C-alpha positions in Angstrom: 8.1 -17.4 -23.5 4.8 -18.4 -22.0 3.9 -15.0 -20.7 4.8 -13.4 -24.1 2.5 -15.8 -25.8 -0.3 -14.9 -23.3 0.2 -11.2 -24.0 -0.1 -11.9 -27.8 -3.2 -14.0 -27.3 -4.8 -11.4 -25.0 -4.1 -8.7 -27.6 -5.6 -10.8 -30.3 -8.8 -11.4 -28.2 -9.1 -7.7 -27.6 -8.8 -7.0 -31.3 -11.3 -9.7 -32.1 -13.8 -8.2 -29.7 -13.2 -4.7 -31.2 -13.7 -6.0 -34.7 -16.8 -7.9 -33.7 -18.2 -4.7 -32.2 -17.5 -2.8 -35.4 -19.1 -5.5 -37.6 -22.1 -5.7 -35.3 -21.6 -9.3 -34.2 -22.4 -8.3 -30.6 -25.7 -6.7 -31.5 -27.8 -9.5 -30.1 -26.0 -9.4 -26.7 -26.5 -5.7 -26.6 -30.2 -6.1 -27.4 -30.6 -8.6 -24.5 -28.9 -6.2 -22.2 -31.1 -3.3 -23.3 -34.2 -5.5 -23.1 -33.4 -6.5 -19.5 -32.4 -2.9 -18.4 -35.5 -1.3 -20.0 -37.8 -3.7 -18.1 -39.9 -4.9 -21.0 -42.9 -7.0 -20.0 -42.6 -9.6 -22.8 -39.8 -12.0 -23.4 -37.0 -10.9 -25.7 -36.8 -12.1 -29.3 -35.0 -15.3 -30.0 -31.6 -14.9 -31.6 -32.9 -16.0 -35.0 -35.9 -13.7 -34.8 -33.6 -10.8 -33.8 -31.3 -11.2 -36.7 -34.2 -11.6 -39.2 -35.9 -8.4 -37.8 -32.6 -6.6 -38.0 -31.8 -7.5 -41.6 -35.4 -6.8 -42.6 -35.2 -3.3 -41.1 -31.9 -2.6 -42.7 -33.2 -3.7 -46.1 -36.3 -1.5 -45.8 -34.4 1.5 -44.5 -30.7 1.4 -45.7 -28.4 3.9 -44.0 -24.8 4.5 -44.6 -23.8 1.0 -45.7 -21.3 0.2 -48.4 -23.5 -2.4 -50.1 
């Protein structure tokens, strides 16, 4: 029964990662990866600054959102 529970838990984690990706919850992690890969000279934005900038940009230029 333990392995069956592990399979269910693993499936739930995968679904949670997928749903987080769809909802944009992983946007900051993707930003950090891009920042590092692109070789920017300055330090990356802090997480709070990143989310503030992202929401400000979405509010000033809405695209394909439901609300």
